[in-house]
N, C-alpha and C positions, 0 to 999 in steps of 0.2 A: 331547600333550607338545610343547613348543616345540623348534624346530630349533636346535641349538647352532652358532653361526656365529662365525667369525673374519674380521676385515677387515685387509687389508694395503695400506698406502698411505694416509697421512693428510694429503694435500695438500688443496687447496680442494674438489676433486671427492670425495675420500675422506671429508671431513667432512660433505658432503651425504649420502653414503650412510650414514655413521654415524648421522646424525640420523634417517634413514628406518628403519634397523634398530632403533634404540631405541624408535621409536614403534609398531613392529609387534609384535602379540601372537603372531605365528607364529614369531618368532625370539628366541633368547636370546643376546645378545652375550657371548662368553666370552673374547675376546682381540682386542687391537689391535696392529698391527705397523707399525713405521717405523724406518728407520735414523737418522732425525733425532731426537735426544733432546729438542730444543725442541718438535718437533711432538707427541711423546708427552706432554711436560709440559703443553702447552696442552690436549691431549685430556683429561687427568685433571682439569684445572681447569674447563674449559668444559663438558665432557660428563659430568663426575662419574664417570669411569672409574677404578676402583681401580688404583693403581700396580702391583699384583701381576698385573693382567691385561694389562699392556703389555710388549711384547717387541721386540727389535731384528731378529729374523729369523723368517720363516715356519717354517723348519725347527724352531726352538725351540718354537714353538707346537705343531706336530704331534708333537713328541717328548714334550711335557709336559702338554698340555691335551686333554681329551675334546671333540672337536667333530665336527659332521656335514658342515659346508659352509664354503667360503671365498669371500669377495668380494674380487676382485683389482682394486685401483685404483692400482697402482704405475705409474711411467712405462712407456710402450709397449715400450721395449726390454727391460723386465724381465718382461713378461707371459708369455712362453714358459716361462721357468724357474719362475716362481711357479705357473703353471697345471700344469706338468708335475709339480712336487713335490706339489701338492695331489691331483691325479688319481691319481698313483702310490700315494698313501696311502689311496685310496678315498674322497676327499672330493668332494662336489658342488661345482661351480665356477660362479660368475657373474663374468665378466670385463668390465671397461669396454672400450669401443671405443678405439682399434683393437684387434681381436682379438690380432694379433701384428704384427710389422713385415714379414712376408713370407708368401706363400701356402703355401710348403712347410712352415713351422713350424706354421701354423694347421691344415693337413691332418694333421700328425703328432699334434697334440693331439686332434683329432676322432677319429682312429683309436684313440688310447689310451682316450678316454672311452667310445667305443662297445664296445671290447673288454672293458672293465670293467663296462659297463652303468651308467655314472654320468652324471647330468645335467651338461651343459656348455652354459651360456648366455652370449651376448654382448650386452651392454647397449646396444643401438641405441635409446636412449630417444627420439630425435626421431620415430620411427615413431608414437609415442603422443601427440605433441602434438595437441591437439584439431583444429587446422587440417588436419593430414594424415590424421587418422582420418576427418574429414568428406570430404576429397577422395577417399579410397579408397572410402568408402560411395557417393558420387555416381557414381563411375566404375563400381563393381560393379553398381549398380542400372541402368546403361545410359542415364543421363540425357544423357551426352555422345555416345553411340554409339561407334563405333570411334575410337580416339585415333590421330591422324596425326602431330602435332607437339607436342613438349614443350620449353619453354624455362625454364631456371632461371638467375637472375642474383643473385649475392650480393655485397654490398659492405660492407667494414668498414674503419674508419680504423685507423691504427697504434695498438696497445693493449698492455697488459701481458700478455704470454703467459708460459707456463711456460718455465723455462730450457731444457728439452729441446726444446720446440717452436720457441723463438726461434732456436736454433742449427741447427735441422734444415733440410735442403733439402726442397722440396715441403711447406712448413709448412701452406699452406692446404689441400692435399690431405689430409694426415693430421689436421688440426684440424677443418675444417668440411666439405670436399667429401665425405669419407667418409660423413657424415650424409646429405647430399643425394643422393649416388649410391645409397645404400641405400634412401632414401625413394622414388626413382623406380621401382626394381624392385618395391618393396613396394606402392605405390599402383596401379601398372599391372598387377601380378600377372603379370609377364613378365620373362624373363631377358635380359641383354644379350649380343648375339652379334658386336658389332664396336665398337671404340673407336679414336678418333684423338685424341691429346692433346698439348698443348704447355704447359709451365709456364715462367714467366718472372718477372722482377722489374723493376718500373718504375725509371727512372733516378734518381728523387729520393729513394729510400729506401736504408737501409743493411742491410736484411734479406738473408739468403742467397737464392740463386736458388730460385724456386718459391713466392714469396709471392703469386703470381697464377697462374691456370690457365684455359685454355679447352679444352673437350673436346666432341667430337661422339660420339654413341652411337646404335647401332641396336639395336632390341629384336626378340625373336623374334615378337612379335605384329604387327610391321610399323611400329611407332611409331619416329619419329626424334627425337632430343633434342639440344639445344645447351645446354651448361652453361658458365658463366663464374663465377669467384669471385676475390676479392682481399682481402688484408689491407692494401692500400696505397691505399685510397680517401681522399677528402678532402672537406671542406665540409659534412659532416653529423654533426659531433662531438656535437651536442646533440639529435639525433633518434634515438630508440629506442636510447640508449646507443651511438651510433656505428655501428649496423648497419642495413642496408637489404636487403630481399629482394623480388624480383619473380618470379612464376611464371605460366606460361600452359599450359593443356592444350587443344589444338585438336582437337575431335572432329567427326564428320560431322553431329551433331545440335546441338551447342552448343560454346561455348568457355568455359572456367572460368579466371578471373583470380584470382591469389593475390598480395596485397600485404601483407607482414608477416603478420598474423593475420586479415586481412579477406578474404572470398571474394565474388566477383561472378560470377554465372552469366548468360551471354548465350545464350539459346536462340533458335533460328530462329523468326522471326515473333513474338517476344515482347519486351517491355521487359526490360532488364537488372534483375536482382534480387539483393539481398544475401542470402547464406546464413549462417545462424547456426551457430556451432560447438557450441552447447550448453554446459551448465555443466561446470566442472572438478571432478568429484566426487572424483577421486583424482589424485595426482601421477603423472607418467610412471614415476618410480622405483617407486612402489607397484605399478603394473601389472606391472612387471618382477619385483618381489619376489613378487607373487602367482603369476606363472608359475613362478618358481623353487620356491616352496613346493609347488605342485601337481606339478611334475616330480619333486620329492624324495619327497613323501608318497604321491602317487597314480600315479606313473610316467606322468604325462600329458605328451604332447609339447608343447613350447613353440613359439611363433612364432619365437623368436630363438635357436634351437639353434646350436651351433657348425657343424653340417653346413649349415644354411641360410646362415650367414654366410660360408661359403667362396665363395659367389657374389659377395658384396660385396667380399671380399678379392681375388677374381679380377679384378673391375673395376678396383680400385686398382692391382693389379700390371700390368694391361693398360695403364693410364695411364702408369705408369713405363716400361714397355717401349716403348710407342709414342713417348714423348718421346725415348728413347734411340735407337730404330731408325728414327724418322721414317716410320712406316707404320702402317696399320690393324692392330690386334691383336684376335683373337677370344678373349674370356675363357673360353669353353667349351673351346677347344683347350688353354688353360693348365691347366684342370682335368683334361682327359683326359691330359695329360702326367704327372700325379701317379700314374697307375695303370699 
């Protein structure tokens, strides 16, 4: 029997999730939620959703519709309330990143889900991009040996951001860096134990402070990382839709270079060689929905549980506190403060 699911939030990302849910045989879409009537109208027209299945609030859905799960794709500042409402009514939840806007709220939701024994997953979909799945596999197989240094550099030209992100301070942290910080801990299979971060804005843009960031991180396995990201780059508007990414993993046996979606492995004593990512048999969202399905039906633990994502949220909070206090912050100490 298909899992009856409601989706709340029908912006660009929400419509992507809506398409995935409609194409999945594991789910039956029973309700769509958005406060914007135009968004609901477009949903009925484009996605052929009956008007009777469209609602202006999640509470209305939970009061009137039989559903098993909720996919939360509202703006980040609404995530806590939406997740809390759904979890308190016994509904499994898959919430878009960022989990919440602060670590304490994320921890509260995790405690609620675990108390009720309900699946709570955070959609860190960048983990499942083929390039990062391949990086994780190469590292886990030991081809690089021990990792000593990691560098990530992300550049994006000014672009059309969501209203919430455009007006936010630390926009690049919440918009893109949260993906990359999660990827680092995922592919290295190690947690971060120290963060020094500084966010800023370049003088020629009108974005709020925090459209650019530079961060140093230490990992429990001994790796050291340097991360930079910006939404204020220039001169590459026509390359890869205005985005550039460079990554490097320096190991004792080899160095792995990542440029966009290309991988170049440089092993000691060998010529550099390109690494294939393999075919894209399923979308990243499908992988997440498959985990969601198995968590609900088979009580199987997912990779992207809310409990796991507390580590990523702790890194983000460490970045914010480091910028404010101008010192190194240990994310593990932030997590310990919650207990």
